[in-house]
C-alpha positions as CSV (number, residue, x, y, z in Angstrom):
1,M,-11.8,-12.2,8.0
2,K,-8.0,-12.2,8.1
3,I,-6.3,-9.6,10.3
4,Y,-2.8,-8.2,9.4
5,R,-0.8,-6.1,11.8
6,Y,2.0,-4.1,10.2
7,M,4.7,-2.7,12.4
8,L,6.0,0.5,10.9
9,K,9.3,2.1,10.7
10,E,9.8,4.7,13.5
11,S,10.0,7.6,11.1
12,L,6.4,7.0,9.8
13,D,3.1,8.2,11.1
14,A,0.5,5.4,11.4
15,A,-2.5,7.6,10.8
16,E,-1.1,9.2,7.7
17,L,0.0,6.0,6.2
18,A,-3.4,4.3,7.0
19,E,-5.1,7.1,5.0
20,D,-2.8,6.6,2.1
21,L,-3.5,2.8,2.1
22,K,-7.3,3.6,2.2
23,V,-6.8,5.7,-1.0
24,Q,-4.9,2.8,-2.6
25,I,-7.6,0.4,-1.7
26,A,-10.3,2.7,-3.2
27,V,-8.3,3.2,-6.4
28,N,-8.3,-0.5,-6.8
29,R,-12.0,-0.6,-6.1
30,F,-11.9,-3.1,-3.3
31,C,-14.5,-3.0,-0.6
32,D,-15.0,-4.8,2.8
33,V,-11.4,-3.8,3.8
34,K,-11.0,-2.2,7.2
35,I,-7.9,-0.2,7.9
36,S,-7.1,1.2,11.4
37,P,-4.0,3.0,12.7
38,D,-2.7,2.2,16.1
39,E,-0.6,5.2,16.8
40,H,0.5,4.1,20.3
41,R,2.2,1.0,18.8
42,N,2.9,2.7,15.4
43,E,1.1,-0.1,13.6
44,I,-1.6,-0.4,11.0
45,I,-4.3,-3.0,11.4
46,V,-5.8,-4.3,8.1
47,Q,-8.9,-6.6,8.1
48,L,-9.4,-8.4,4.8
49,P,-12.2,-10.8,3.6
50,E,-11.2,-14.4,3.6
51,A,-9.9,-15.9,0.3
52,D,-9.1,-12.9,-1.8
53,G,-5.4,-13.0,-2.7
54,T,-5.7,-10.0,-5.0
55,I,-6.4,-7.6,-2.1
56,E,-3.7,-9.2,-0.1
57,D,-1.2,-8.6,-2.9
58,V,-2.2,-5.0,-3.2
59,V,-1.7,-4.4,0.5
60,E,1.6,-6.3,0.6
61,I,3.0,-4.4,-2.3
62,F,1.9,-1.1,-0.8
63,M,3.3,-1.9,2.7
64,A,6.6,-3.4,1.5
65,D,8.7,-0.3,2.0
66,Y,7.0,0.9,5.2
67,K,6.8,-2.1,7.5
68,T,9.4,-3.6,9.8
69,G,7.3,-6.6,10.6
70,E,4.0,-8.3,10.1
71,I,1.6,-10.4,12.2
72,I,-1.2,-12.4,10.7
73,E,-4.0,-13.2,13.1
């Protein structure tokens, strides 16, 4: 599993945006993706299966306007 931590802009709510990302993942019919908000740090943690660039692309495109930074673990 790859883990991405997206730091969000201050004006955004991590829990609300995590729910929106879950909808986007469901619309694209991906499974095995775990999305968790960290409201204390105003981050979203996304766990993706290894070696699936398509899911990574969908998440990156969705998060492009909302993130201030990203950490890949």
